[in-house]
Steps between C-alpha positions, in 0.01 A plus 500: 500500500641207307318191630784261353776691687668301780428646847654215691501430794148643475264238353265581203204477730649766734585722203156470362331571828725809557382645166130436579265797542335350803654565835417161643696321233806737557467426867518126438810550293657705784440218743678263262797742475521529878505113518777488237718766661470330839645187341785705356566654845509159653752389242690832548470545122572870467548472128143379440361751759664783299375366174140480625513855625669628181243325284204642704659844482607521130241285330194585712526802737657711223301350213290711259190292575307626809397154617852377475614794715241408765611140496863605538414714806321227680775259411767720650301534813475121514879465461548743795268292720670180409849647561406620850800629691715446200305744290748771605754347276276566190325818603645719221379261235163458668432871567615672177241351263224566750596872531510526125134391492414793737523724193251285297209689341257226625392585855394141566851388406650762735287350774636157434850641510426645845359170605819318376724759685296443817573120493867551409555749784296298745739205473823696458433746795827673605683369195314759286661802681799519266237546224284736695570809294402339174185361677407837638561666164265256327236524771504880506450500114209265545362692805159557334406130515735283702387209712502640851618167627828544312564840661412371841722204460802692384447755786489214756824367369669843537380535855631157594838525341821684606650478156290774337712719285362843591785693332437335173116538530495879571603617147219289362254636754617855427439450126157344538378758759462757227239301307170681442301176485260487778543118563872517470503781764282288731734210450808713584337651817394148625862380451650795686267431783609130503868597505442766763347242728804270492713561810824405340452731199600868558315666221564842662852498361360496150219748557658779304494263195117458509367803690435708186309214338288453815402865488399467140293196584332703777353716222328199338130549399410175685390561856615156605845542365532845662400347827753214470775750421409714792534196721847421350623859543357506851693181590820640357458822700450309822822318439682826434379641831621178679841491333590853383873434530491245212286715260651659190324831549726691259426267212122542536491877571459610138238228429284654776566847370364398157185336643428783742435715192249273330144598437367171645382574860566161635853477352582852621372445849678167539831640361469812723449270806814301401685827457392606848629180655822517296575858625436409859685163487794579276547861622788681333549224246204666311661851493663450157158442352347812666450681169303210357300451820409877511397487137251220590388626840459878463214500246308260725496761777249706305247217453150562615284277720435249223864388534536570876674174582768564240547859617538396861764231425687744265507756775658249737755412234580869453545565870713184563725590202550855622611376844780299342678826398724616786763772552762228451401490131631857446856580377753563776671776301390736240581363150703705266299726253395304196558156650202265507503142628416246233175324596428142405162466351304210657266511198783348298422180687143497365441220257336568164211270443520378146195276511213553268134520584463134412725404787841472338829480681625789712844608608566325833558692826855378526714802555538589865500867603857639481648522841271258669608138566264442781177638643696679784845591376765591751610801295320827582241620246571833344221740427524663157261785459518554125218269414292596806523876426416435133183315598393764755574779247290323236209447729506856627515633138189299396210733540252210473627328806281493811547734795600232749769380265640845473501535875681169528762617251563813691521307827762276336702800384486663838604168667791463256617857561483439873682157502734535202543874437846475342383252234182687441655834434652352188151476365366832625553682171283248319230500774488876552292600201224242560491579874435862410237393244326302765420819696225551249330172607129518587549324837610691805643178643715449197625854512585462878711191432660670204598797718647263762727351233602843362551630849726201578697564176547869599602439852699169500874536580568254226382759251767746597779524234810721499431599143137467420547641153255735340181500688275531202670197330406357168138453599468859620590691181316830496237589262238774475274318742776406752664677786796715396762480775806702431770516772413761755743766620376465853224331697400765739566852622656420837838655573657159536739299285468153374137515389408211283411540131360253251814296490425369851153465642424719806431198710587361834728191529192281474452599138714360220594588143162388370306738719541812291455296178168376640385861582597616146315210334196537725467871414552409130213257522274757668600738221401261224195361676312795652212271582727293721608811682139612549356164607790322673769764550422592859452137601838401347691787659333456840592125502850578392533743786415206736734256327792754459623819653233774437761771512709334233203456274391859515852636485588294196173561312528881566859489375394317182201729434721799541649412167181383326446660164130421477390782727135409494579150625739649765221724625248208515752272673598760754129563581453121548803473720395801709154359555653173613743682730227704666221237529659157536523340840811311376685832486428621848868482609621680187249779553626544854856503375420788255274684744782647708812479272718447808754266334727558204348197335151642527619832365663326208184309433293821505734667248486205265124474525449873463699526179288234339176611668555829309349334201172555672448832678224396736685182616798721569291713739366192667855378559592824664184464714606145599851620589371817678682726259216749509699811393625319199151376426380865511781594261399230259131604508608847419663370187169334394394831370758462222385162408236389252196420711298219342207302603724208589711735717193626694382133534832420673467800731157371582634165597774657712234685696326169553828345618549783755177390666632136528660359818845509347502882529359514853829652626472777231139593607611511865773737412244743385438568865853645526442788268804702614748219427337377173415808297619346175286195549193728519617709206565186292145370573352837413707491177330170413167652583562783261587255229173311527181602331186513700457123560450243767881484563491885529224482756681224696835689517326833578311342794824357631681837480200667672575274797853642532491695830600873556852490635422787740226291668742208552765694684544426871708666758770227477508529120541885520809455731647220282730581210317485166543164325551490123386214282718198445844610380592408158776242466833661437595211264213566259535783244134604465582772252663243273195277543269788395709567196486136406127509538473794260734327259294177490170681465643703209580176330150372550362828363723481193391142427132584541539793261684278248215249513252777466676646207511173322128462559420850371719438192311177421164683546613767257591231244161345537330839448720568201 
């Protein structure tokens, strides 16, 4: 600094003292400046006042010399004290050089700047509010080492004044809230707490602007900062519960979705608790964000006990969101084929954070969600399923996802098919393959829920179409491992017209166009995954018989298997279906229906089953036993002499003998008492006995037949007078001769295929020998 330069009205002594390295001398100079300025105030000499402030600012506070800067700062503070209430007229000139010193490399000088600001603000009080944003900006930058008295003083002024410009302050707060500096974060949180405590300041209106930043601060490494942030978020949530009508739920929904997916347990739990309250308070306002909410919530349902709290809150969120979907969300009329509603994507409203790890600026949360101008809009909220179904499909396809999440996904699908069937059936073709694949899941509970969804698809009236199109569709193209399903010429052997072929499923009105498609695909899956058939096949079919019409299931499967080209699979599948039919308690009514063949429907079912059951000779005989067609059973057993008797064949005869001893065939064993009227039953059983080698099954059946009484011994006087009774008359609607011809035809095909396989094997053996 040039000592010869004129600094009037400052005297040379004042100038020299301001430049001194000793604080005490600078303090003496400040007292002289205060005295000088008071005189100018008394004289109303504004020109000299401005000149003093300008000299202290330009020549001292902004000087290159550190001691000069310190002298300038204490001099500006002295000016403010001298000006008193009039300091508001010069605040811009007083504050700007002080804030510039906040960026000084010397920490001691930054402290003096804070001290100077404290004295300026202490005098000016409410007059500093128009300059609050620049003050806050400067203090937040200097948050690592500010004088706490400065912060306290400014906060006191804010709480006392009704002139605070909150609208202008929020963009600054939003920018600074993304700082990664620990002290800056603590400073921001303390300020939010101050503002939140002011009754006349409604910070809730601006919560969407700062909520994302608050959640980021909640993940700070400092325990104290996390605790402070928890308190702030807790206070905001209390306010939301008190005044839900004034909350901008829609603008904060996606912010919560993002933080519900974080790996930080505290952030995730807090965000999930907020999401729970939002769904319960805002209701259907949250529906447009369902896909995002489900993306965040569903994985949490599979958490173990280490994250039990998050799991429990996520479960409440899931249940509450599901309750928001009602039948009113469905379409009133069926949409035209190919038409799909355009669905707005709420994710478009998500801001992209452009800040860097060092705490740079981020894109503000300024855009409101489309269609929402208030928290509770008068217009009805429309449920769009595209995003929801996509999320559910994605989670169900993920084999790494937990069991409880998969169950929740299936519950959602079932709920949507119940509440909004018309909308959901537009997505059925995309969901169908993964639902079938889920039948291979390891969990019985998952399979049960999956079957409920598939059963609802197959039986819902919304799934009935006038022209369902090709039932195999693009995803059912045939291959060597798939079911071959050519169009049948007829479905049964009844002398009736109008029997249903493949073009229309043989179902009751409760079944729709998807039922037969489901049966085809289910059998196709059993064909390609034999282990699924062995391990879960009976379980799946039994459950379907409870959920759907058992007669329809057996009728349709038999109809499809009738045209199956893989004869080995057809035989295996028929054997499985027959075992289920004869042993499952779920099929008690169906067995009773087949037992007497009294109705045209039961006769039609018998014919349909018989034609497919012919793929397996022993199951065909057991079907005749079940339906009390003993004469035809005897005729079939007579044909067994022409068949190729294998070990597998004898094993099935063995199992049939075991079944005859089961409670299901109690009526058959009792009929052995009526020898006269059931001669073909006895003959059929003796036929089975003659087929068996000397085994335990042979001994079992032999002992049973030894118990058959002598008909002469059973005759009474009344029975001699009574007219002789024949066995149950064959139904006139069933052509048994045709059935027997069909049996021979099918068995000849099996024999031909076995010989072809054997021939190929022999040919290969010869090639090896050569």
